[in-house]
VOGU-3710 file (C-alpha; in Angstrom, 3 decimals, decimal comma):
1> mteshertpa> 12,541/-70,843/135,651  9,196/-72,585/137,005  8,012/-75,936/135,483  5,240/-75,964/133,071  1,857/-78,194/134,331  -0,490/-79,303/131,759  -4,080/-77,944/132,990  -7,781/-78,657/132,336  -8,706/-75,816/130,585  -11,554/-73,895/132,965
11> tpgvlvdplr> -14,577/-73,265/131,170  -16,972/-71,798/133,638  -18,920/-70,000/130,844  -21,391/-73,283/131,220  -22,583/-71,584/134,414  -23,852/-68,554/132,674  -25,222/-70,535/129,801  -28,919/-71,075/130,848  -29,431/-73,765/128,160  -26,348/-75,819/129,804
21> nrgvaftpee> -26,355/-74,692/133,219  -27,507/-77,148/136,027  -26,053/-75,447/138,829  -25,540/-77,045/141,734  -26,718/-80,404/140,003  -23,683/-80,840/138,204  -22,102/-84,062/139,442  -18,042/-84,185/140,700  -17,370/-85,660/137,530  -19,035/-83,340/135,132
31> rdalgltgrl> -17,613/-80,284/137,332  -14,244/-81,806/136,693  -14,774/-82,493/133,276  -16,005/-78,755/132,525  -13,316/-76,778/134,542  -15,499/-75,973/137,624  -13,402/-77,355/140,322  -14,329/-75,146/143,190  -16,811/-73,072/141,678  -19,806/-74,547/143,289
41> psgvltlerq> -20,565/-75,896/146,611  -19,881/-79,649/147,420  -23,627/-80,878/147,663  -25,231/-82,196/144,746  -28,887/-81,512/144,165  -30,970/-83,216/141,812  -33,464/-81,345/139,444  -36,282/-82,181/141,855  -34,467/-80,834/145,107  -33,642/-77,508/142,976
51> aqrayqqlrv> -37,225/-76,880/142,013  -38,278/-77,747/145,621  -36,039/-74,800/146,723  -36,498/-72,671/143,651  -40,552/-72,974/144,254  -39,776/-72,176/148,072  -37,635/-68,677/146,993  -40,785/-68,010/144,883  -43,443/-68,321/147,587  -41,666/-65,856/149,738
61> qdsdlaknvy> -41,700/-63,004/147,067  -44,150/-60,266/148,341  -45,798/-59,661/145,160  -46,654/-60,806/141,866  -44,511/-58,870/139,840  -41,751/-59,521/142,305  -42,750/-63,384/141,467  -42,384/-62,336/137,928  -38,812/-61,018/138,378  -37,622/-64,102/140,391
71> leqlhdrnet> -38,949/-66,213/137,575  -37,259/-64,386/134,771  -33,770/-64,232/136,774  -34,180/-68,239/136,987  -35,010/-68,220/133,273  -31,664/-65,997/132,500  -29,657/-68,763/134,940  -30,955/-72,278/134,123  -33,604/-72,696/131,706  -34,356/-76,577/132,404
81> lyfkvladhl> -34,985/-75,540/136,353  -37,194/-72,817/135,265  -39,431/-74,715/133,150  -39,238/-77,757/135,928  -40,534/-74,922/138,069  -43,384/-73,650/135,655  -44,405/-76,837/134,294  -44,981/-78,601/137,972  -47,199/-75,196/139,029  -48,556/-74,342/135,697
91> aellpivydp> -52,049/-73,085/136,840  -50,676/-71,292/139,854  -47,727/-69,603/137,868  -49,377/-69,013/134,273  -50,820/-65,509/135,560  -47,402/-64,473/136,994  -45,533/-65,332/133,624  -48,109/-64,157/131,168  -51,329/-62,479/131,425  -51,954/-60,468/133,841
101> tvgdaiekys> -48,679/-59,741/135,347  -46,351/-59,767/132,351  -48,222/-56,507/131,914  -46,717/-54,743/134,709  -43,160/-56,017/133,714  -43,449/-54,507/130,155  -44,203/-51,265/131,355  -41,228/-51,161/133,805  -39,131/-53,284/131,320  -36,215/-50,458/130,412
111> heyrrprgif> -35,896/-49,468/134,042  -35,902/-53,408/135,053  -33,587/-54,017/132,222  -31,008/-56,791/133,412  -29,961/-59,169/130,378  -31,402/-59,106/126,261  -33,347/-62,181/125,248  -34,357/-62,549/121,883  -33,727/-60,861/118,722  -34,476/-57,004/118,264
121> lsidrpddme> -35,164/-55,790/114,743  -35,001/-51,908/114,407  -37,242/-50,273/111,511  -34,508/-47,778/111,490  -31,877/-50,634/110,328  -33,850/-52,876/108,090  -30,980/-54,230/106,442  -29,522/-55,952/109,781  -32,290/-58,620/109,816  -30,137/-61,512/108,320
131> kafatlqlgp> -27,227/-60,561/110,371  -29,380/-60,553/113,392  -30,812/-63,710/113,023  -27,149/-64,958/111,836  -25,939/-64,327/115,788  -28,175/-66,910/116,763  -25,937/-69,557/115,260  -28,917/-71,662/114,584  -29,230/-73,754/111,216  -32,303/-73,700/108,812
141> edvdlivcsd> -33,660/-76,662/110,662  -33,051/-75,176/114,146  -35,909/-73,470/114,865  -39,710/-74,400/115,030  -41,421/-71,302/116,471  -41,011/-67,304/116,292  -43,043/-65,097/118,375  -42,943/-61,470/117,416  -44,266/-58,123/118,098  -44,756/-54,430/117,462
151> aeeilgigdw> -46,245/-53,973/120,575  -48,661/-51,432/119,649  -51,647/-53,017/121,385  -50,289/-55,135/124,447  -52,895/-56,947/126,564  -54,874/-54,235/127,662  -52,424/-51,470/128,076  -51,757/-50,565/124,530  -48,458/-49,269/123,190  -45,275/-50,054/125,126
161> gvggiqiavg> -42,847/-50,162/122,320  -39,251/-52,362/122,874  -40,957/-53,613/126,322  -43,107/-55,957/124,153  -40,447/-58,518/123,743  -41,504/-59,513/127,243  -44,856/-60,662/125,730  -42,966/-62,894/123,141  -40,972/-64,117/125,847  -44,021/-65,024/128,138
171> klavytaaag> -45,845/-66,466/125,181  -42,743/-68,873/124,308  -42,627/-69,997/127,918  -46,128/-71,322/128,082  -45,496/-72,928/124,881  -43,035/-75,014/126,193  -44,604/-75,416/129,753  -48,045/-76,343/128,233  -46,829/-78,256/125,047  -43,169/-79,148/125,420
181> idprrvvavs> -42,087/-76,908/122,416  -38,392/-77,205/122,972  -36,745/-73,990/124,251  -33,653/-74,488/122,354  -35,830/-74,175/119,151  -37,699/-70,896/119,518  -37,141/-67,377/119,032  -38,817/-64,180/120,827  -38,269/-60,967/118,148  -39,072/-57,728/118,964
191> ldvgtdrtsl> -40,131/-55,326/115,704  -39,378/-52,015/117,361  -41,058/-49,744/114,773  -41,034/-46,791/117,563  -43,678/-45,838/120,091  -46,579/-43,428/120,269  -46,438/-43,310/124,236  -44,999/-39,940/125,149  -44,059/-41,199/128,696  -41,578/-43,515/126,863
201> lqdplylgnr> -40,403/-41,031/124,252  -39,482/-38,820/127,140  -38,124/-41,498/129,390  -34,193/-40,951/129,597  -34,244/-44,843/130,240  -36,212/-46,054/127,210  -34,416/-48,795/125,463  -36,201/-48,614/122,101  -36,800/-46,290/119,145  -36,887/-42,880/120,060
211> hprvrgaayd> -39,628/-41,638/117,759  -43,447/-41,974/116,738  -44,600/-45,120/115,252  -43,629/-45,355/111,728  -46,720/-46,302/109,615  -47,666/-46,552/106,095  -45,473/-47,891/103,083  -42,564/-48,139/105,195  -44,218/-49,962/107,871  -45,331/-52,684/105,415
221> afiekyleta> -42,048/-53,087/103,786  -40,226/-53,499/107,166  -43,356/-56,380/108,031  -42,876/-57,766/104,538  -38,759/-57,909/104,934  -39,226/-59,646/108,146  -41,310/-62,524/106,827  -39,294/-63,034/103,992  -36,117/-63,081/106,246  -37,298/-65,315/108,973
231> sstfpdallh> -39,086/-67,848/106,707  -35,711/-68,087/104,420  -33,778/-68,379/107,296  -35,738/-70,622/109,220  -38,326/-72,203/106,564  -39,892/-74,793/109,194  -40,888/-72,342/111,704  -44,423/-71,434/112,301  -44,345/-67,597/112,605  -46,634/-66,392/115,478
241> fedfgpsnar> -47,906/-62,452/115,294  -48,979/-60,759/118,854  -50,425/-57,945/120,154  -50,160/-55,690/116,775  -52,774/-53,071/116,472  -56,104/-54,137/114,867  -55,941/-52,986/111,389  -52,312/-54,312/111,109  -53,367/-57,767/112,669  -55,744/-58,708/110,357
251> rileqyggry> -53,999/-56,856/107,326  -50,881/-58,791/107,773  -52,900/-62,110/108,308  -55,201/-62,098/105,124  -52,213/-60,478/102,684  -49,666/-63,328/103,901  -51,637/-66,226/105,322  -51,335/-68,327/102,392  -47,940/-67,423/101,763  -46,187/-68,037/105,261
261> rifnddmqgt> -46,904/-70,248/108,317  -48,692/-67,589/110,121  -50,590/-67,693/113,353  -52,099/-64,540/115,152  -53,142/-65,516/118,617  -55,022/-62,136/119,139  -57,620/-63,248/116,156  -57,154/-66,827/115,323  -56,262/-68,113/118,924  -58,795/-66,071/120,824
271> gaitlaaals> -61,696/-66,836/118,300  -60,763/-70,452/118,508  -60,889/-70,803/122,237  -64,171/-68,914/122,493  -65,426/-71,286/119,718  -64,359/-74,067/121,942  -66,522/-72,667/124,621  -69,588/-72,124/122,262  -69,271/-75,661/121,018  -69,610/-76,782/124,656
281> avkvsgvrmr> -72,389/-74,735/125,282  -74,371/-75,810/122,103  -74,161/-79,608/123,626  -76,199/-77,890/126,534  -78,530/-75,372/124,723  -79,311/-77,965/121,704  -79,224/-74,802/119,056  -77,256/-76,404/116,507  -74,083/-74,291/115,425  -75,576/-73,519/112,050
291> dqklvvfgag> -78,688/-72,060/113,962  -76,866/-69,710/116,158  -77,324/-65,857/116,042  -74,266/-64,033/117,724  -74,405/-60,170/118,557  -70,713/-58,957/119,224  -70,356/-56,228/121,525  -66,950/-54,550/120,636  -66,000/-54,882/116,687  -62,395/-54,405/116,935
301> tagvgiadql> -59,584/-57,303/115,778  -60,426/-59,573/118,699  -64,569/-59,495/118,295  -64,654/-59,887/114,312  -61,984/-62,424/114,330  -64,096/-64,511/116,874  -67,501/-63,815/114,507  -65,054/-65,123/111,439  -64,376/-68,506/113,326  -68,018/-69,005/114,784
311> rdamirdgad> -69,302/-68,057/110,957  -66,924/-70,775/109,935  -68,213/-73,023/112,198  -71,985/-72,499/111,111  -70,701/-73,430/107,383  -69,127/-76,335/108,733  -72,502/-77,450/110,184  -74,338/-76,662/107,087  -74,985/-73,142/107,056  -74,279/-71,403/103,352
321> peraaaqvwl> -71,762/-68,731/103,771  -74,347/-65,656/103,200  -76,606/-67,055/105,599  -73,699/-67,641/108,295  -73,027/-63,698/107,943  -76,210/-62,621/108,009  -76,580/-64,368/111,514  -73,800/-61,951/112,932  -74,382/-58,604/114,169  -71,837/-56,245/115,447
331> vdkqglltrd> -72,483/-53,422/117,829  -69,357/-50,987/118,783  -69,027/-47,434/119,944  -70,972/-46,025/117,272  -74,056/-48,496/117,815  -74,907/-51,493/115,439  -72,743/-51,074/112,450  -74,738/-50,619/109,373  -73,602/-50,123/105,720  -74,050/-46,201/105,513
341> mtdlrdfqqp> -71,459/-45,835/108,246  -68,104/-43,881/106,553  -65,888/-45,396/109,197  -65,919/-48,931/109,215  -63,152/-50,788/108,533  -62,770/-53,437/105,856  -62,941/-56,464/108,296  -66,544/-55,339/109,890  -68,087/-54,561/106,290  -69,285/-57,970/105,632
351> yarepsevad> -71,322/-58,159/109,093  -72,685/-54,594/108,509  -76,617/-54,426/108,078  -78,549/-52,710/105,603  -79,834/-49,348/106,733  -83,436/-50,171/105,627  -83,476/-53,410/107,934  -83,070/-51,436/110,969  -84,877/-48,455/110,216  -87,257/-48,732/112,814
361> warsdgaipl> -84,805/-49,604/115,704  -84,917/-47,157/118,384  -81,886/-45,332/118,918  -80,041/-43,285/121,206  -77,878/-40,302/120,102  -78,261/-41,542/116,582  -77,140/-44,739/117,407  -78,708/-48,427/117,630  -77,490/-49,548/121,262  -76,536/-52,742/122,417
371> leavrrvrpt> -79,965/-53,057/124,650  -82,208/-52,419/121,254  -79,654/-54,868/119,162  -80,465/-57,654/121,679  -84,087/-56,983/121,833  -84,270/-57,085/117,867  -82,005/-59,785/117,341  -82,965/-62,394/119,867  -79,602/-63,604/119,862  -78,407/-67,015/121,206
381> illgtstvhg> -75,061/-65,919/121,958  -73,807/-62,336/123,264  -69,865/-61,881/123,161  -68,303/-59,131/124,822  -64,794/-57,939/123,561  -65,329/-54,525/124,176  -63,363/-53,825/127,288  -66,573/-51,304/128,635  -66,720/-52,611/132,323  -70,475/-53,305/132,936
391> aftrevveam> -71,842/-53,123/129,487  -73,603/-56,422/130,106  -76,294/-54,367/132,371  -79,278/-55,957/133,633  -81,828/-54,989/131,144  -79,179/-56,897/128,360  -79,008/-60,169/130,280  -82,967/-60,113/131,118  -83,597/-59,305/126,976  -81,007/-62,263/126,287
401> aegterpvif> -82,995/-64,639/128,362  -86,122/-63,478/127,170  -85,141/-64,605/123,413  -83,733/-67,842/124,112  -84,109/-70,727/126,456  -80,407/-70,892/127,195  -78,507/-67,674/126,400  -74,729/-68,072/125,950  -72,948/-64,888/127,594  -69,355/-64,401/126,951
411> pisnptsrie> -68,049/-61,579/128,758  -64,387/-62,065/127,674  -62,688/-58,732/128,122  -59,821/-58,514/130,757  -58,799/-57,791/133,097  -61,631/-57,446/135,786  -61,994/-53,890/135,708  -62,919/-54,182/131,958  -64,965/-57,155/132,271  -68,645/-56,549/130,605
421> ampadviaws> -70,350/-58,169/133,511  -69,351/-60,436/136,174  -70,803/-63,801/136,152  -72,489/-63,949/139,259  -74,497/-61,268/138,126  -75,320/-62,761/134,789  -76,321/-66,024/135,987  -78,596/-64,195/138,733  -80,322/-61,773/136,175  -80,925/-64,906/133,872
431> ggkalvatgi> -82,490/-66,894/136,674  -79,651/-69,310/136,528  -80,170/-70,001/132,684  -77,154/-68,486/131,207  -74,166/-70,511/129,929  -71,018/-68,351/131,033  -67,387/-68,050/129,894  -64,920/-65,306/130,931  -61,549/-63,901/129,660  -60,781/-63,876/133,549
441> pvapvehdgv> -60,346/-66,628/136,360  -63,634/-66,398/138,200  -64,506/-68,280/141,167  -67,622/-70,521/141,440  -70,942/-69,083/141,496  -73,790/-70,425/143,927  -77,241/-69,899/142,583  -80,416/-71,903/144,038  -78,493/-74,412/145,240  -76,370/-74,923/142,069
451> thqigqanna> -72,895/-74,466/141,682  -71,806/-73,051/138,735  -68,079/-73,437/137,544  -67,204/-70,321/135,296  -64,861/-71,796/132,860  -61,924/-68,891/131,547  -61,340/-68,548/127,601  -57,828/-68,494/128,178  -55,892/-68,885/124,748  -53,267/-70,909/126,509
461> llypglglgt> -55,666/-73,849/126,823  -55,685/-73,701/122,957  -52,396/-72,180/121,281  -49,710/-74,519/122,776  -51,270/-77,508/121,442  -52,177/-75,637/117,798  -48,502/-74,746/117,712  -47,055/-78,184/118,758  -49,752/-79,772/115,928  -48,341/-77,219/113,141
471> ivsgasqvtp> -45,001/-78,271/114,172  -45,441/-82,018/114,408  -47,379/-82,066/110,877  -45,239/-79,368/109,435  -48,286/-77,756/108,132  -47,310/-74,960/105,535  -50,263/-73,004/106,747  -52,541/-72,833/109,904  -56,110/-73,592/108,221  -59,461/-72,725/109,258
481> gmliaaaqav> -59,918/-76,612/109,409  -56,851/-76,985/111,997  -58,519/-74,166/114,154  -61,986/-75,936/114,424  -60,443/-79,015/114,917  -58,228/-77,421/117,938  -61,282/-75,814/119,286  -63,414/-78,990/119,042  -60,502/-81,064/120,980  -60,685/-78,276/123,850
491> adqvdpsgpg> -64,489/-78,351/124,141  -64,408/-82,533/124,085  -62,008/-82,138/126,954  -65,073/-81,189/129,384  -68,720/-82,596/129,857  -70,802/-79,355/130,044  -74,247/-81,274/130,520  -74,280/-81,348/134,398  -75,986/-78,471/136,354  -73,259/-75,826/136,136
501> asllppvdnl> -70,646/-77,388/134,765  -67,917/-75,357/132,983  -67,849/-74,615/129,353  -63,997/-75,083/128,954  -61,742/-77,375/130,835  -59,357/-76,218/133,754  -55,529/-75,364/133,228  -54,549/-77,744/135,841  -53,244/-80,356/133,512  -52,249/-78,259/130,366
511> ressaitata> -49,533/-80,705/128,819  -52,236/-83,603/128,661  -54,505/-81,242/126,874  -52,174/-79,617/124,795  -51,287/-83,580/123,533  -54,485/-84,305/122,976  -55,177/-80,714/120,978  -52,055/-81,124/118,699  -52,819/-85,234/117,966  -56,622/-83,384/116,547
521> vvkaalddgv> -54,650/-80,654/114,647  -52,129/-83,119/113,250  -54,879/-84,975/111,677  -56,650/-81,818/110,388  -54,018/-80,698/108,514  -53,299/-83,922/106,921  -57,263/-83,969/105,942  -56,786/-80,173/104,677  -53,622/-81,487/102,668  -51,260/-78,845/104,074
531> atskpidiae> -49,174/-81,540/106,334  -45,705/-82,217/105,306  -44,870/-84,941/107,565  -47,574/-87,848/107,764  -46,466/-89,493/111,090  -48,197/-93,319/111,300  -48,889/-92,696/114,936  -49,996/-89,285/115,074  -50,606/-89,533/119,019  -47,064/-91,071/119,505
541> avreamwqpa> -45,686/-88,774/117,256  -46,866/-85,497/119,350  -45,887/-87,266/122,774  -42,156/-87,790/121,058  -42,019/-84,154/120,215  -42,724/-82,613/123,574  -39,664/-81,538/125,318  -39,378/-82,355/129,092  -37,565/-80,492/131,496  -34,948/-83,044/132,578
551> ytdgags> -31,060/-82,999/132,396  -29,924/-84,875/130,146  -26,030/-86,496/129,313  -23,900/-84,249/127,385  -24,445/-81,021/129,868  -21,580/-79,158/128,652  -21,572/-80,268/125,057
//
């Protein structure tokens, strides 16, 4: 009979838990305590050395998609190391973990699937919601942020069904890298209501619900149940909605924004970062916010969402609400929107013009085109959210320059293949007078001896700080005042007065930028009476709340 010996229980599961795994950073003492003896090479590396090696491995990947895959694999192995690499090279890697490369990853999601990340809620099994959230084994106070998507309008690529979980994962990665939101306190959610993309429905490897998108009353009931379940399970969490269809996105925000802590980045985030660029432009043009005249080309959710925030800023600057709304003109595929059109969406109607007002305006195929609208309105700001490449023609830009001394022109559609005009053309056609920001990264433009820095209206400049400020203040709602405060904080981080100066800050130092934005958001939440936490030193409270990618004591706990 063999003699029995007591053994330290082997628990190598820590190596497959990305929240606890340190890989070869585990010391000999930690390896012994965790039952990892012999499971790792003898060498012990610091987090900094691990990050150096991981970045070297990343650099040799032969495409942006391959880099995205590598980073996701690292994310699945060791979250601290993943965020260390991401934070150290954020400006370089932001386009890899999010737009535009994440779009390629989403399209290939079912074929490249490796392991689940997040919670998958199916409209076919709505009663499973509470059980699904319970599997996280997190208490009511353990979650700060939930990003969900039904994936109907993913970036510029449309409906990609269950693959949309990757947009939520990517968004959360930016929240953590840019604003230090604790990755242990966030949840990505797929709201799988089906897909209308035939190629997915016919793909034998597709992982989502294999039926057309459910709409109408059943969809509305599913969304309401999600909001009720998520908010009751995690009452302190900010509920971020991402890439919903235009009508659903706005309707959900308007219907539930006063009852739940909701933020929609496509509407509110895009609007606020564009407002930040406009606030910078105001400093240069000298035209007060209340006196701006805005033409929006592309009157969907994003375009009208931006118009709403610019209108709110006009009102805050002294314009009465009726006047502010009257200073916005919407142009869509049917031309300038007028009240006699039968296909207007509810959110477009406040800005539609009376037919009598434009009765003598020139028409093309019965519609008032963009060029005519610019010539007649003489706007100070021209915004492009149409995804119509080349829509801002030379004639349109020249008409803008004729109507105002420093025309503000924001072609923010992306990717490059869908931008309304390239900044080099806008600046040349306006004789160097245009103040430009885009939705894509663009190299500096030389014109008449002046180097024009082109600011990117990248939501990542704003939503991480807005989210952090909402969490630190415990705000019960995301108010218009908080959005304007975030926009102003971003705008104040750049001096646009010099020749060719950018209207927006670069993304090179997002963590510092997000801390500044978060501080302004907390102050606004307090001013608006929605804060449930009232820190004595707001800036210090913000910095203390920012998670740092570092190994701490108790790795195996």
